[in-house]
N, C-alpha and C positions, 0 to 999 in steps of 0.2 A: 159524411156526405162528400162526394167527389167535388173538388174545386175546379172552377172553369176560369181560364185565362184567355182574354181577347187581345191579340197582338195586331196592331194596326199602325199604318204610317200616319194616320190622322187622329189626334186626340179627340177632336169633335166627333168623328165617326165612331170611335170606340166608346165614348161616353154615351152616345145615342143608343148604340147596341146594348150597352150595359143597362141603361135606363129602361129600355123596352123589356129586356130579360127580367129585370127586377120587378117591373110592373106585372108581367105575366105570371110570375111565381110568388107574388105578394111578398117579395123580399127574402124568400127562403133559399134561393140559390146562393152558393158561396162563390162569388165572382170577383175577379180583379182584372184591371186593364194595364197594358204596357203599350203606350201609344205616343207617337210623335217624339221629337227630340227637344232638348232644352236650349233652343236657339230661336228667340222671338222673330228674327228676320227670315229664318228658314226652318219652320217648325215641322215640316213633313219629313218623316224618317222613322227608323226603329233603333232601339238601344238595347243591346244584349244584357246590360246590367239591370235595366228596368224590367226586362222579361224575367230575369233570374229572381228579382225581388218580388214580382207578382206571383211567380210560381211558389216561392217560399211562403208568401202571405196566405195562400189558400190551400197549401199542401196539408194532408193528413194521411193516415194509413190507407184510406181508400183511393188515394191518388189525385192526379190533376189531369185535366184535358185541356189542350192548348189549341185554339183556332187562330189562323193567321190570314191576313187579307191579301198579300202579294208575295211574290217569290223571295224578295230579300227579307221579309219578315220571317220566313222559314230559316234563312241563314242566321239571323239574329237569335232565333229560338234555339237552333242547334248550337250556337256559340254559348248561349246561356246554359244549356245542358252540360257543356264541357266544364263550366264553372261551379256547378251544383254538386253537393255531396252525393255519393253513390246511392245511399238509401233513399234519397229524394228522387234522383234521376230514374231509377228503375220503376217508379210509380207514375211517371209522366207519359202521357200518350198524345202524340201529335195527330190532329184530325184534319183531313182534307175535305172541307165542306165550305160552301158559301158562308161567309162570316156572319151575316145576319141570321139566315135560316139555321145554320149549324149551331149558333149560340142559343137561339130560341129552342131548338130541339134538345140540346144538351141540358139547358136549364129546366125545362119542363120534364124531361125524362128522368133527371136525377131527383127532382122533387117528388115525382110520382113513384118511381121504382128503385132508385138508388143502385143501379147495377151498371157498371162500366161496360160489360160485354154487350148488353142490349143496345147501348148507344153506338158503340163502335160498329156493330153489325148493321145498324140502321143507317148510318151516315158515311162511314169511312169505306166506301165501295171501291175506291180507285187506288188505294195505297196512299202513302204520304206524298202529296203534291200540293202546291199552292192552290188556294180556293179559286182564283180566277181560271186556273187550268181545268178544274173540275167543271166549271160552268161551260167552258168552250168545247169539251170533249164529248164524243158520242152523239148519236142522232137525237137523243132526248135530253141531253145535258143533265141538270139536277133533277129532272122529273123522275129519274130512275129510283131515287131514294124514297119517294112518297109512299109506295106500297109497303116498303119495309118499315118505315116510320109509323105507319098506321098500326102495326102489330105491337109496338112498344107500349 
């Protein structure tokens, strides 16, 4: 089963997204989070090493999908990919989707159909860009993904 990694600046946000995905899939989704930084006074941020560890935790031959909340989460994820072995890196797909909706769609899609291509076709409509950019672009924003997700 494809692994799913949620990269967020906020640990609480990522934990909530993971909790929701786990509930919707009855715990069948292989999910990891990389969120926040290890600084109690300033916990908001991303850590490339945590992203790397999360990817390695859920990776298998079917690959890993990574969803990110803001622009610098993409930078941390790209840095993590530079640190990962080639055989793992080539099976990692970065998805530009709103973090909550994208994680829900990925979790449910993989539990139901287990096919990377179907998820990427349904959600990654804009290329690799931060999730907030997807929400703000186009006249319909994220509504464009709904008809394609219905086919999955």
